[in-house]
Steps between C-alpha positions, in 0.01 A plus 500: 500500500517797742702490810193563719292226329539257790399735779249342737170633624668611821736734315203636306318576823808674642530712189130592524544594864805709411294671232227585750753640745656716231169610351342571836139426601237449230398825347154637556373744243143609562367664190140570407364285781728199450817364659812380325768274638815343364618151579782292351423175327584152621410571864402202709145434619401729788743781411380840619376739234304776675273576795174567320295538816717789617543660158126490424402615847290191573426350839697177502261333744208533255675377186373145535143605580495740207636230267808693397636320195681528168267469201656335199373373172397141468795274422762761593781395730496653844860613547422723799266456795383699802529383858164591656642493852748786450419642156843417355534432128736207451631280221266205448708322237834564331486777243701450184512836330596346168194275518254764619613770256619357172575839349768720637446822687321555827328192636194588708253286692161676521308408815141584579431497871140472619360552845133478597268660753521757358615397155832666408737437214875572492750463220859403571785463254798284589805539279700182468865597501739293299787324673794348324380143508586412137838478333545597134477208258593458135284311250792262440796421714715485189445631153712547187585833343637487148727788406663539162869536505457802283305683768634846548619627831224651703240269354221437745330169559182508717496227756209314656347702784457359846152499654429597861138498622590757762447866424681821566845469641439130560482433127797459266730789572812429297701237312862386537725319256779274597846638405617422141718664237242542219168621637367760736149549634270799480169513692207670328171621648163454332206737513352305788824540698597137449864419423656287231864437404685530171831332424745748341788375286820655629756301305494350148417138477699241316320177445821324406657587832199442731168369373310515831502749784327423835385779731277504810215751512372590847176691569470674837196660662502803728349336804648459844656253515593493136386203289646390169461256215750383238504369147788356293550660158676301233630738230562318176710681244356463147628571165413844367154596387567859423149648524244465772124559464371844587146600609331811365495643852622378832156525666141465382174598659154365422153523655268204516150464649487249779220308336700434183451139394778247465687523167480879486807658339671710759785638289703417193870514583756563231874448525749511211835330440737619228642157455375264240388145508470335836697785654219734395203285598364624830319306767296666779448373851452616855821580674588362836371821661137417419319379814289182490175700509592668172576169336155377607318799349696567182654303215763605238509356155871413457521583130250782454560689821126528577412528866164327552270485803487151642333530841223707658591848610378654823541869554413464870792263548763684297448809286845486333698215356869540407627265228871448429552364153827393342586461133783279378608399157549142398865534409788366700604698797158676495470783740155574652375856520219603735211740506221577749127498423270676750142376475257741669162347579183702457240443770173353380185493709510125535444470873154540643475650849518256788247547780598358839275502805750577769258483792129432512283560807191292434223456583402862568236587757187646352512788749856594400522879458589650161874511449569158652804339336408166344818408309843626396567450131833527322526543123817430299575541129843383387499727197663841509388849417135539417478127455577459868271773631188339645161631605270293720123520546211297636182398323185713514206468739699379797543687830878488476776719358877490458727750667865531405737483795838447329599471140330193361343427838129545567266446791144378443264683735124518549312807378165445673324288756449135412191289550546124504128439468501684164836382362667220699810485282678726254710390207720805445669514162836678513635613163865600455578666162837629377557804279655310211370486147311283474425500869507175690278435796454242770181431687494339840185417693497533876217330685402696809247328725301725732486382859163520673418738783187459709322804359162345414234406751290190437180555303194279525334383180166641616418814700280285726379144518146372551477142620179300532511212745218253554412467864572179687833481324758251621762659730833524326349515151644745250264789434700719260843607390649847477795581281735796475782586265827678566691631195827457689698179476660237719471574870327833440220320314447220754163569659353380825133538585346568837169607648483833682386492861136570562182368657186344359205511739742545787718207402852531348496470125763227529235267646294527183743481211869431437723553200794312353787748519658367180212430264231742623240222538247586770332237720197512726589393853143445611168405354308816415132543577299731279245551778772633732725694264422590145807692391827636629815647356869455571818677399766290327854632483764401243856585601818442302833382640699807395682737728321700610192286432206650312140389536149549367154426642180382340151459643340158472121501537369161607130438448340195661248334272190352652449126493169335561603362835202619707164337472188716544385544859124520557421770753122497471308299585711319755379190677499516878557231752604257229161503331401623157384855440120528511261747349124550498323552174130596485292264291339801346827618349469589136754419223813713540460519875839575663561227751846618596848568374794266519810711562857378465846656489822389329839625619640475149484778242394544142337202334603287795265701722214530252226286650207326339211332675301199394248268646676169541228295671133566566191315607330653198712678240187659350422690816814705572785666309823676597627811320847408365653839576326619815411175674136607549271206565158554344194295428433392145128432546228504760475222753254222435314286750711198416829683552686388808506736793867437551730575209862388520739711282876484441650819346850486352724806475778466239780746420638575154850362555670219315439249641186637661446466874154481657309489825146381575235590757196294590171681554183369660197699390180458699182593313262663750159643466590823676840660564607596853654841554852366545792521276613199313837336519585682179436839658655421832830404347512725200800723486538847358659502157810668620551216744396218270719625221802537720766249583461209750553766766121522520472140607773551756318803641177303531671215680689741728185695587309181575778371720515826696124503548497142618783567744324808634174312551678212671670746738165655593350158567789403726481827696125466542532144622763600752281783629196281535695240693627767737151633573366151560766433758426832670136407543605171664314267281180705438314388188307710262131520601209671333476772758864587459537465128220558259689327224523164666248233396246366736630151488750369740866529416614210294839383401368425159540860405356568167323170491231642728452800279184549302515639147130549428485844348464540126555803294203643330488472123674774313727599786849409603456301812745463782451228759641571845580234760556570865726254674447545874691214649785436264667834543644687790256641757363842432545479123275400218616345177292620209535297186344658193429267213405601150293309251794277429748367748787612276389861551482504879658778701632490855392792715714647777438405863272729701513508881186424695359785711401415860166631621500844643388562854217732390350234277171417657340271253694188447238391256624758263808294456529329173334170470681189396304480181637842413857376496468406134454820308457561133709779366293739297808651357683349193880460537701707255790337309862580567557806289880452516467223241255669269620572143493853364220643301625349174400153619199592711249422220588135548359510851127466564320620812135414570 
């Protein structure tokens, strides 16, 4: 073995350091946008290679944020790495040049450096320099060389070559032979600059004197320090075999396609030997110079000399194979002769392009401008020539294109604006095709999802909503649901609903309805009343959760549906003082005579307010009828002698709702011979149609007006009483006497008040009578209380107080004063009804005046 075989790792490191000091700093060769460095092999982990941050002009503080990294193929070993803190390229793991680059020549590591934001790609080549870390070795430490004693002086005997994995000056440089008296050594150089040794016979051999000669062959490389390897050669002297085989030519050349199958004949070798018999029979074999790779790929038939293909060829691994073949006869003291066979491989397009996605920036925003870089793609074809030239393209109908940045490097960029709502994801087919014949191609599919941007406002399913709600609804009940859609996704499509601010009849809209912000369900917060509010509208807003948020509005029309919740209210006739309504009917009335009209109102609407009248009870159903639609009460026939003079009727008013609601009114009809000139209860309490057909407001107005009138009358009575009391005190107890007050009765004052009054006057037939009563003693002095009574006590009126006039001084005839019997006076004038309560002309025909 070599003298330097036992050197430790420490000596190897020192030699590497010495090499770096002698070679200087790593070389940097920028060419065509790329950097090139040189570094020796076998450096320890962390050894400095180059300062990439400085050489590339990058800001060291941003390397980590921009994800500065080395992009390598999947499964490849990462020999070098970048320190993101200072941008220094250092050795990540020990580099063995002989392992990385099996073939000789320049050994390069191709690095692709990628930095983002913005996306930039750099190419760096690092040449791995060979160091003398291997000593030359021989296939055998000892081998036998048979030489015939008849060998002539100057005969040459090729020796086994030493192998050194190092290259250049570190490979086998020369051979040395130990001193001896018979042989010398000559070193030959092959076409690939490798060296081999030949043993030259310098002195004739004599087998009888010395049968075996031992020499030491030493192979030395050209490295520093020098390494060597040795082999012992045992030269056996044989008896003479005068002729040696001879090849047709010392070297052969042959071309072979790399896809040739196993068993293919590479070449037919031919060597001749002039001897006869076993001395002329030739056997072929690989010489000791043939490397192991050649023995794996090729096979030699020993007898025929055919060189056959045994293994699979690969042009991309080695384009030339050098075979060393020896021929030796079978005679004693056979001498082997050698020849060289050069097998040139022809490249075949047997490697499809390889597509590698170096960097992918996905997903891509849908508002990304045209020209945005999506991915960096590298394409590699291991073939050579046209077979290794590759073109790359993307599939049709996609908004992307490939742009070439470096040789076999492409960037995938957008060509137009994207819309996630139209196409949420693209499957981009990338086709790499070489120029070989036939062409090979590789397709790779890149899935590019499109990220959503809040560029779509919500949209309601309807332009407006109409909601019908039955009145008297339960508070909190759901009345409708609105729904909107947003074509965006995720957060940008999450919608929340709200009601815009506003007022309904002066109240905030939020007191009427509410809405579920998530589902859009709307709820009534109060019970609605059709009679108070029949319809209203609100604005509902749908807003997404994007940034900035987008919104849309829709109008919701809410219509309140009427419910039969109001019974009819009878407004005419109306009983007074808790008694039933009365009416006079002449006995001479003919059939169809209009007795009166029953009027009612219903606060509901539609069918719920459509009223019908019917006679529910009657003393005699054959005498009267009620019009179902108008409520007119008419006679069906003429009165007979046996008919009762008092007819009791009950009229029912029913609305058209479901279920129907009703009201009744009791009527007392008095059959009289002659009719007085007064209005009936029907006329007195009939209402104009515009009042009767209105809402219950009419009833409220009537009650309010009556209350005000009663209050006003009560105030006047109180003031009058106070005034009378004051005058009585001023007169110091004077009583009312006939000379002083003509309205006082002739009788003495009595505490019985009205009990002493006389109601003796009667109204003449055919007139409206009014009975007046003077109360002299019950009231305050100086005042007369005149009570006017009609034909019926229910129709009495109270007259205002009138002061008594004292006698004037120029009155000479006291007899002209009014007599006591004149205190009761019959009014010749009929009292007119209260015209404020009279119905309009449309209902006047129902009223009779006599």
